[in-house]
C-alpha positions as CSV (number, residue, x, y, z in Angstrom):
1,M,116.9,113.4,105.5
2,N,120.2,111.6,105.9
3,T,119.9,108.2,107.4
4,P,122.7,106.1,108.9
5,W,122.2,103.4,106.3
6,Q,122.3,105.6,103.2
7,P,126.1,105.5,102.7
8,L,125.9,101.7,102.5
9,L,123.1,101.7,100.0
10,D,124.8,104.4,97.9
11,W,127.9,102.2,97.8
12,W,126.1,99.0,97.1
13,F,123.7,100.3,94.4
14,G,125.6,103.2,92.9
15,T,123.9,105.9,90.8
16,G,122.3,104.1,87.8
17,T,118.8,105.0,86.9
18,T,117.6,101.6,85.7
19,A,118.1,98.1,87.1
20,A,120.1,97.2,84.1
21,E,122.4,100.2,84.5
22,V,122.9,99.5,88.2
23,A,123.6,95.8,87.6
24,A,126.1,96.6,84.8
25,A,128.0,99.0,87.0
26,R,127.8,97.1,90.3
27,S,127.8,93.4,89.5
28,A,131.5,93.2,89.9
29,L,131.1,94.5,93.4
30,W,128.3,92.1,94.2
31,F,129.7,88.9,92.8
32,G,133.3,89.7,91.8
33,K,135.2,88.3,94.8
34,Q,138.1,90.8,94.5
35,D,140.5,91.4,97.4
36,S,140.4,95.1,96.9
37,Q,136.6,95.2,97.2
38,D,136.7,93.0,100.3
39,A,139.2,95.4,101.8
40,E,137.0,98.4,101.0
41,A,134.0,96.7,102.5
42,R,136.0,95.9,105.6
43,E,137.4,99.4,106.0
44,R,134.2,101.3,105.3
45,F,131.6,99.0,106.8
46,G,133.3,96.5,109.1
47,G,132.2,98.5,112.1
48,L,128.6,98.4,111.0
49,V,128.8,94.7,110.4
50,A,130.1,94.2,114.0
51,Q,127.2,96.4,115.3
52,A,124.7,94.4,113.2
53,L,126.0,91.1,114.5
54,A,125.8,92.4,118.1
55,G,122.1,93.4,117.6
56,E,122.8,97.1,118.0
57,L,121.1,98.1,114.7
58,A,117.8,96.3,115.2
59,D,115.9,99.6,114.9
60,W,117.0,99.9,111.3
61,A,114.4,97.3,110.4
62,D,111.6,99.7,111.2
63,S,112.2,101.4,107.8
64,P,112.1,99.4,104.6
65,H,115.4,100.8,103.4
66,G,117.0,100.4,106.8
67,W,115.7,96.8,106.7
68,L,117.4,96.4,103.3
69,A,120.7,97.9,104.6
70,L,120.6,95.7,107.7
71,T,120.0,92.7,105.5
72,L,123.1,93.6,103.5
73,L,125.1,93.9,106.7
74,L,124.1,90.4,107.9
75,D,124.2,88.6,104.6
76,Q,126.3,90.2,101.8
77,L,128.9,92.1,103.8
78,P,130.1,89.2,106.0
79,R,130.8,87.3,102.9
80,M,133.2,90.0,101.9
81,V,134.6,91.1,105.2
82,F,135.2,87.5,106.4
83,R,135.7,85.7,103.1
84,D,136.7,82.1,103.2
85,S,136.2,81.8,107.0
86,P,133.4,80.5,109.2
87,Q,132.5,84.1,110.1
88,A,131.4,84.7,106.5
89,F,128.2,82.6,107.2
90,A,127.9,83.3,111.0
91,A,125.1,85.9,110.6
92,D,123.0,83.8,108.1
93,G,120.5,82.8,110.8
94,L,120.0,86.4,111.9
95,A,119.6,87.5,108.3
96,R,117.0,84.9,107.7
97,Q,115.0,85.9,110.8
98,L,115.2,89.6,109.7
99,V,114.1,88.9,106.1
100,L,111.3,86.5,107.0
101,A,109.9,89.1,109.6
102,G,110.2,91.9,107.0
103,L,108.5,89.8,104.3
104,D,105.6,89.1,106.7
105,G,105.3,92.8,107.2
106,E,105.5,93.5,103.4
107,Q,108.6,95.7,103.8
108,E,109.6,94.7,100.3
109,E,106.7,96.6,98.8
110,A,108.7,99.9,99.3
111,L,111.8,98.5,97.5
112,T,112.6,98.5,93.8
113,P,112.8,95.1,92.1
114,L,116.6,95.2,92.1
115,Q,116.7,96.0,95.8
116,R,114.5,93.0,96.4
117,V,117.0,90.8,94.8
118,F,119.3,91.2,97.8
119,V,116.5,90.4,100.2
120,Y,115.6,87.2,98.4
121,L,119.3,86.2,98.2
122,V,119.1,85.6,101.9
123,L,116.6,82.8,101.2
124,E,118.8,81.6,98.3
125,H,121.7,81.3,100.7
126,A,119.8,79.1,103.1
127,E,120.7,75.4,103.4
128,D,117.0,74.6,103.7
129,I,114.9,73.3,100.8
130,L,111.7,75.1,102.0
131,L,113.5,78.4,101.9
132,Q,115.0,77.6,98.6
133,D,111.5,76.9,97.3
134,E,110.4,80.3,98.6
135,A,113.4,82.0,97.0
136,V,112.5,80.5,93.6
137,R,108.9,81.6,94.1
138,R,110.0,85.2,94.9
139,F,112.4,85.4,92.0
140,T,109.7,84.0,89.7
141,R,107.3,86.7,90.8
142,L,110.1,89.4,90.4
143,L,110.6,88.3,86.8
144,S,106.9,88.6,86.1
145,V,106.8,92.3,87.2
146,A,110.1,93.3,85.6
147,A,110.1,95.8,82.8
148,Q,110.2,94.1,79.4
149,S,113.7,95.5,78.7
150,E,115.0,94.2,82.0
151,K,113.5,90.7,81.9
152,P,116.8,89.1,80.8
153,L,118.5,90.5,83.9
154,F,115.8,89.1,86.3
155,A,115.6,85.9,84.3
156,G,119.3,85.5,85.2
157,Y,118.6,86.0,88.9
158,L,115.8,83.4,88.7
159,D,118.2,80.9,87.0
160,Y,120.7,81.4,89.7
161,A,118.0,80.8,92.4
162,E,117.0,77.6,90.6
163,R,120.6,76.4,90.5
164,H,121.0,77.0,94.2
165,R,117.8,75.1,94.9
166,Q,119.1,72.1,92.8
167,V,122.2,71.9,94.9
168,I,120.3,71.9,98.2
169,A,117.8,69.4,96.8
170,R,120.8,67.1,96.0
171,F,123.1,67.6,99.0
172,A,121.0,69.4,101.6
173,R,123.9,71.9,101.9
174,F,126.3,73.9,99.7
175,P,129.5,71.8,99.3
176,H,131.5,74.8,98.3
177,R,131.2,76.0,101.9
178,N,132.6,72.9,103.4
179,A,136.2,74.0,103.5
180,A,135.5,77.4,105.1
181,L,133.2,75.7,107.7
182,G,135.5,72.8,108.4
183,R,133.0,70.3,107.2
184,P,134.3,67.1,105.5
185,S,133.1,66.7,102.0
186,T,131.6,63.4,100.7
187,A,133.0,61.7,97.7
188,E,130.0,62.8,95.7
189,E,130.5,66.4,96.8
190,L,134.2,66.3,95.8
191,V,133.3,65.2,92.3
192,F,130.6,67.9,92.1
193,L,133.1,70.6,93.2
194,Q,135.2,69.9,90.1
195,E,132.2,70.9,87.9
196,P,132.1,74.4,86.4
197,G,129.8,76.7,88.4
198,S,129.6,74.4,91.4
199,R,131.1,77.1,93.7
200,F,128.8,80.0,92.5
């Protein structure tokens, strides 16, 4: 049965058969910050992002894969469609509510480990130390259940989560967002932003 969210999931995850294959093929899309990819996301899914922001797709959350797709529309896609603007982060609160409700309902149990990464990234994106702690716990558990051949991939995701948590523990926010959000940076943050990897 065709579902309204399947084209988005097909685009995001591609056609690989293992987590390692999918990540190898799609990591540039997920983390690449390329203008062409942002434009494709805007053209293909900008309308769905607007609907998600307006609360018009809430019924997607009734299905685990619809919940995943709606999570992407509220967390990952705005960062592409509205890159370097306040709108890139405007749906983060909605994404957190959606994810926390779904985790309470154990929606994640129907998802693959790699699909769960993009649920847990919502927690990793939070400027909240308790949610950062939860993100690290979730990624730790994900690594423990990963296939032996894919442990390096999931160890990398855990490392990324731990690095995000360290930033929040230090600054209580992500300094690399300050410019887009119009927040003045402290002297310590400005020094930190000169360090390699500080902008994720």
